[in-house]
C-alpha positions in Angstrom: 0.3 -0.1 0.0 3.0 2.3 0.5 4.0 2.1 -2.8 0.4 2.7 -4.1 -0.1 5.9 -1.8 3.8 7.4 -3.4 2.6 6.6 -7.0 -0.8 8.0 -5.9 1.0 11.4 -4.5 3.2 11.5 -7.8 0.8 11.1 -10.1 -1.8 13.4 -8.4 1.0 16.4 -8.2 2.3 15.8 -11.6 -0.5 14.6 -13.8 -3.8 16.4 -12.2 -6.8 14.7 -10.8 -8.9 14.2 -14.1 -6.2 12.0 -16.4 -5.6 9.9 -13.2 -9.0 9.6 -12.4 -9.7 8.7 -16.2 -6.8 6.3 -15.8 -8.4 4.6 -12.7 -11.7 4.2 -14.7 -10.1 2.2 -17.2 -7.7 0.6 -15.0 -11.0 -1.0 -13.1 -12.5 -2.0 -15.9 -9.1 -3.8 -17.5 -6.9 -4.9 -14.3 -8.8 -7.0 -11.7 -5.9 -6.5 -8.8 -6.1 -3.2 -6.8 -2.1 -2.5 -6.9 -2.1 -2.9 -10.6 -4.9 -1.1 -11.1 -3.5 2.0 -9.3 -0.1 1.2 -11.1 -2.2 0.8 -14.3 -4.2 4.0 -13.6 -0.8 6.0 -13.2 0.7 4.4 -16.6 -3.0 5.5 -18.3 -3.0 9.0 -16.8 0.8 9.4 -17.9 -0.3 8.5 -21.1 -3.0 11.3 -21.3 -0.9 14.0 -19.9 1.7 13.1 -22.4 -1.4 13.3 -25.3 -2.5 16.5 -23.9 0.7 18.2 -23.8 1.2 17.4 -27.5 -2.4 18.5 -28.5 -1.5 22.0 -26.5 1.9 21.8 -28.6 -0.1 21.2 -31.6 -2.3 24.0 -31.0 0.5 26.5 -30.3 2.4 25.4 -33.2 -0.6 25.5 -35.3 -1.1 29.4 -34.2 2.5 30.3 -34.7 2.5 28.5 -38.2 -1.2 30.9 -38.9 1.1 34.3 -37.5 4.0 33.3 -39.5 1.5 32.7 -42.6 -0.1 36.1 -41.9 3.2 38.0 -41.5 4.6 36.2 -44.8 1.4 37.4 -46.6 1.7 41.1 -45.4 5.4 41.1 -46.3 4.2 39.5 -50.0 2.1 42.5 -50.1 4.5 44.9 -49.3 7.1 43.1 -51.3 4.6 43.6 -54.2 3.8 46.6 -53.1 7.4 48.3 -53.4 8.1 46.0 -56.4 5.4 48.1 -58.1 6.3 51.5 -57.0 9.9 50.6 -58.3 8.6 49.7 -61.6 6.7 52.6 -61.9 9.8 54.9 -60.8 11.9 53.2 -63.4 8.8 53.4 -66.1 8.6 57.2 -65.2 12.5 58.4 -65.5 13.6 59.9 -68.9 16.5 57.4 -68.7 16.7 53.9 -70.7 17.2 51.2 -67.8 17.8 47.5 -68.4 18.3 44.7 -65.9 20.4 41.7 -67.1 22.3 38.9 -65.5 25.8 37.9 -65.8 25.6 36.9 -69.3 24.1 39.9 -70.6 20.4 38.4 -71.0 18.2 41.3 -70.6 16.0 40.5 -67.5 14.1 43.6 -67.3 13.7 46.9 -69.8 11.7 50.0 -68.5 9.2 51.5 -71.0 11.5 54.1 -72.6 14.4 51.6 -73.5 11.8 49.3 -74.8 9.7 52.2 -76.9 13.7 53.6 -78.2 15.6 50.6 -79.0 12.1 49.0 -80.4 12.4 45.9 -78.2 8.8 45.2 -76.7 10.1 41.4 -76.7 13.6 41.8 -75.0 13.4 39.8 -72.2 15.7 36.7 -73.0 17.2 39.0 -75.7 20.9 39.8 -75.1 21.9 43.5 -74.7 24.0 43.5 -77.8 21.2 42.1 -79.7 18.8 44.9 -78.4 21.0 48.0 -78.7 23.7 47.0 -81.5 26.0 48.5 -79.2 29.5 46.7 -78.7 31.1 49.9 -76.8 28.3 48.7 -74.3 28.8 45.1 -74.5 32.4 46.1 -73.6 31.6 48.2 -71.0 29.0 45.7 -69.5 32.1 42.9 -69.3 34.1 45.6 -67.6 31.7 45.9 -65.0 31.2 42.1 -64.5 34.6 41.6 -64.4 35.6 44.3 -61.7 32.1 43.6 -60.0 32.0 47.4 -59.3 29.9 50.2 -61.2 31.6 51.8 -64.6 30.8 54.8 -66.4 31.3 56.1 -70.1 30.1 58.3 -72.8 29.1 55.8 -75.7 27.6 56.9 -79.1 24.8 54.5 -80.1 23.9 54.2 -83.9 20.6 52.1 -83.2 18.1 52.9 -84.1 19.2 56.6 -84.8 22.2 58.2 -83.8 22.6 59.4 -80.0 25.1 60.0 -77.3 24.5 58.3 -74.0 25.9 58.5 -70.7 25.9 55.1 -69.7 26.8 53.3 -66.3 26.6 49.7 -65.7 26.8 48.5 -61.7 26.1 45.3 -60.2 23.0 44.6 -58.0 24.2 43.4 -55.1 27.6 41.0 -54.4 25.5 37.9 -53.9 23.0 38.3 -57.1 24.7 38.4 -60.5 22.5 40.9 -62.0 23.6 44.4 -63.5 21.6 47.5 -63.5 21.9 49.5 -67.1 21.3 53.0 -67.2 21.7 55.4 -70.5 21.1 58.8 -70.0 20.3 60.7 -73.4 22.9 63.8 -73.5 22.8 64.0 -77.5 21.2 67.5 -77.2 23.6 68.7 -74.8 26.5 67.7 -76.7 25.0 69.1 -79.8 24.7 72.2 -77.8 28.1 72.0 -76.4 29.3 71.8 -80.5 27.1 74.8 -81.2 29.1 77.0 -78.5 32.1 75.9 -79.4 31.7 76.6 -83.2 30.4 79.7 -82.0 33.4 80.5 -79.8 35.9 79.5 -82.7 34.2 81.3 -85.4 34.0 84.9 -83.5 37.0 84.4 -82.5 38.4 83.9 -85.9 36.2 86.7 -87.1 37.7 89.2 -84.5 40.9 89.0 -85.5 41.1 90.7 -88.7 39.0 93.6 -87.6 41.5 94.0 -84.6 44.6 93.7 -86.4 43.4 96.6 -88.6 42.3 98.4 -85.4 45.6 98.4 -84.0 47.3 98.9 -87.4 45.8 102.2 -87.8 46.1 103.3 -84.3 49.9 102.5 -84.2 49.8 105.0 -87.6 48.0 107.7 -85.8 50.5 107.7 -83.0 53.3 108.0 -85.2 51.7 110.7 -87.0 51.1 112.5 -83.4 53.3 115.3 -83.2 52.1 116.4 -79.9 53.5 113.9 -77.6 52.1 113.4 -74.5 49.0 114.9 -75.6 45.3 113.5 -75.4 45.2 112.0 -78.6 48.2 110.1 -78.0 47.2 108.9 -74.6 44.0 107.5 -76.1 45.3 105.7 -79.1 48.2 104.4 -76.7 45.1 102.9 -74.7 43.1 101.8 -77.8 46.4 99.7 -79.1 46.5 98.3 -75.4 43.1 97.2 -75.1 43.5 95.8 -79.0 46.1 93.5 -77.9 44.1 92.5 -74.8 41.3 91.6 -76.7 43.6 89.9 -79.1 44.6 87.5 -76.4 41.6 86.6 -75.2 40.6 85.4 -79.1 43.7 83.7 -79.3 42.7 81.9 -75.8 39.1 81.4 -76.8 40.5 79.6 -80.1 42.9 77.4 -77.9 40.4 76.2 -75.4 37.9 75.3 -78.0 40.4 73.4 -80.0 41.4 71.8 -76.6 37.5 70.8 -75.9 36.7 69.7 -79.7 39.7 68.4 -80.8 41.0 65.2 -79.5 44.8 65.6 -79.1 47.3 64.0 -81.4 49.6 62.1 -79.1 53.6 61.1 -79.5 55.9 60.0 -77.1 57.8 63.2 -75.6 60.7 63.9 -73.6 58.8 65.5 -71.0 62.2 66.3 -68.6 63.5 68.1 -71.9 60.3 69.8 -72.5 60.0 71.2 -69.0 63.7 72.0 -68.6 63.6 74.0 -72.1 60.2 75.9 -71.2 61.7 76.8 -67.8 64.6 78.3 -69.3 62.6 80.5 -71.6 60.6 82.1 -68.5 63.9 83.1 -66.7 64.3 86.6 -68.5 60.8 87.1 -66.9 61.5 86.4 -63.9 65.0 88.0 -63.6 63.0 91.4 -64.6 61.1 90.8 -61.4 64.0 89.7 -59.3 62.5 86.8 -58.9 64.5 83.3 -58.7 63.0 80.7 -61.3 64.4 77.4 -59.7 64.2 73.8 -61.1 63.9 70.5 -59.6 63.4 67.9 -62.8 63.9 64.4 -62.8 65.6 63.1 -66.2 64.9 60.8 -68.7 60.7 61.1 -68.0 58.7 60.2 -71.2 54.9 60.2 -71.8 52.6 60.0 -74.4 51.1 63.5 -75.0 50.4 66.1 -77.7 54.2 68.5 -77.1 52.5 71.5 -78.6 49.6 71.2 -75.8 51.7 70.7 -73.0 53.6 73.5 -73.8 50.7 75.8 -73.5 50.0 74.3 -70.0 53.8 75.1 -68.8 53.6 78.4 -70.5 50.2 79.3 -68.8 51.2 78.1 -65.3 54.9 79.4 -65.2 53.4 82.8 -66.6 50.8 83.1 -63.7 53.2 82.0 -61.3 55.5 85.0 -62.3 52.9 87.5 -62.7 51.3 86.9 -59.5 54.7 86.8 -57.5 56.2 89.9 -56.1 59.3 88.7 -54.3 60.7 84.9 -53.6 61.0 82.5 -56.0 58.8 80.4 -58.7 60.0 76.7 -58.6 59.5 74.2 -61.4 59.4 70.4 -60.9 59.3 67.2 -62.7 59.1 63.4 -61.0 57.6 60.2 -61.6 54.7 59.1 -59.0 52.8 55.9 -59.1 49.8 57.9 -61.5 52.3 58.9 -63.9 54.5 62.2 -64.4 54.1 64.8 -61.7 54.4 68.7 -63.0 54.7 71.3 -60.4 54.8 74.7 -60.7 55.4 76.1 -57.0 55.4 80.2 -56.1 55.6 82.6 -53.4 53.0 84.7 -54.5 49.6 86.5 -53.5 48.1 82.9 -53.4 44.2 82.1 -53.5 41.7 82.0 -50.9 39.7 78.7 -49.7 36.3 80.1 -51.2 38.0 80.9 -54.9 40.3 77.8 -55.2 36.9 75.7 -55.8 36.5 78.0 -59.1 39.9 79.0 -60.0 39.5 76.6 -63.5 36.2 78.0 -64.7 36.6 80.3 -67.9 36.6 84.1 -67.4 37.0 83.5 -63.3 38.9 86.0 -61.9 40.1 85.9 -58.1 41.5 89.8 -58.3 39.8 91.4 -61.8 41.8 94.2 -61.0 45.2 92.5 -60.7 44.1 90.4 -63.7 43.7 93.3 -65.8 47.3 94.8 -64.6 48.9 91.6 -65.4 47.3 91.4 -68.7 45.3 88.0 -67.9 42.3 86.7 -69.8 40.6 84.7 -67.1 41.0 81.4 -69.6 44.6 80.3 -68.5 43.5 77.7 -65.9 40.7 76.8 -68.0 42.5 75.8 -70.8 45.4 73.9 -68.8 42.4 71.9 -67.2 40.8 70.9 -70.4 44.3 69.8 -72.1 45.3 68.1 -69.2 41.8 66.0 -68.7 42.1 65.2 -72.6 45.4 63.9 -72.1 43.7 61.3 -69.0 45.5 63.4 -66.5 44.2 65.5 -63.3 45.0 69.1 -62.1 45.0 70.7 -58.8 45.8 73.6 -56.7 47.0 73.9 -52.8 47.2 77.2 -52.2 47.1 79.9 -49.0 46.4 83.9 -49.2 49.5 85.7 -49.1 51.7 82.6 -48.9 51.5 81.3 -52.4 50.1 78.4 -54.5 51.5 75.1 -55.9 49.7 74.0 -58.9 50.2 70.0 -59.7 49.5 68.4 -63.0 49.7 64.5 -63.3 50.2 63.0 -66.8 50.0 59.5 -67.7 53.2 58.0 -68.5 52.8 54.6 -69.5 53.3 54.5 -73.4 50.0 53.4 -75.2 50.5 51.1 -77.7 47.7 52.4 -79.7 49.5 55.6 -80.2 52.5 56.7 -82.3 55.9 55.5 -80.8 57.8 57.5 -82.7 59.6 60.8 -80.5 58.6 64.0 -81.1 61.2 65.8 -83.4 
């Protein structure tokens, strides 16, 4: 009986009265022995408790499944909504948009791209078949190889000629899919061409009348008998202003050529070029009691246009001398990882921080009064920037007001096999 009481206490505390009572009923029916009846009742009670717990756990599991299913449906609805919003956004862009896989197969094209390239059934086709642009194909392969965004300006000939600012970038590191965006800048490039042609034509047309005006003014000066009179003073001013206008037209022509024409390059001895060019400015520096110093690494060569690099050196060294009243101007040439580094450093008036960001803009002058005194046109540094960038290089400046400036030009100095390898004569 002790065993029975112990079992009764254990099952009463753990299983509960209802399963135990139900277990005794089943035991009374099946087991005639009292002790066996108690034990059998306990076992049946345990079984019933286990079944009850399983039912409770199943109910909880079913509830969690229902919650997860509900959340999943909410997320699906939200995902569809966001996808629709992105599709609407892509459809509303004034840019051609493609989504492609790593093989260049088109997975998606927005309405503008479909209409322009007449590719209503573009999905499943290759990007090359849709656009007929081998340049775009090369850009896509470059993006796939790098796994990073790439951008280029591409001229498309199908179905009509178009200039497109094109970018290809991966969707994510895990997904081998890529976005392609093409922004039509044909009108912009056409307007730039019209502007360049206008500037070049006007500059050409102005040269002849300015030459005539100058010649007539000089003739009148020679014939003027009353030296120092008002007529002589005005005629000298006319000659001076005509010379300034001539310098502006010359710089406009140089700038127009730098913007519109791909420079004809050849292998040039930069060390010799910079050394000779610095020598030509020594008389100008001596006239202002300035020291013109050079620090030129020998044997540096680069594929470039010699005449245009001469123009870059002329503008930088001339500016440094004009805007330096005392001290020195230093011209350096060295090789760095990016290419050939040209530096022109001075101890002149310097440039304030708010002006350095705009110093390479055309016609921008930090001090208009000083620029007029020194004969500046406001185009010299803009010419430098366009020439350097046309060579694939970079130009920058570091300056402190009243302490001096240092202009840096970096030119690629690796020989391009596609260019002429004959040294300049």
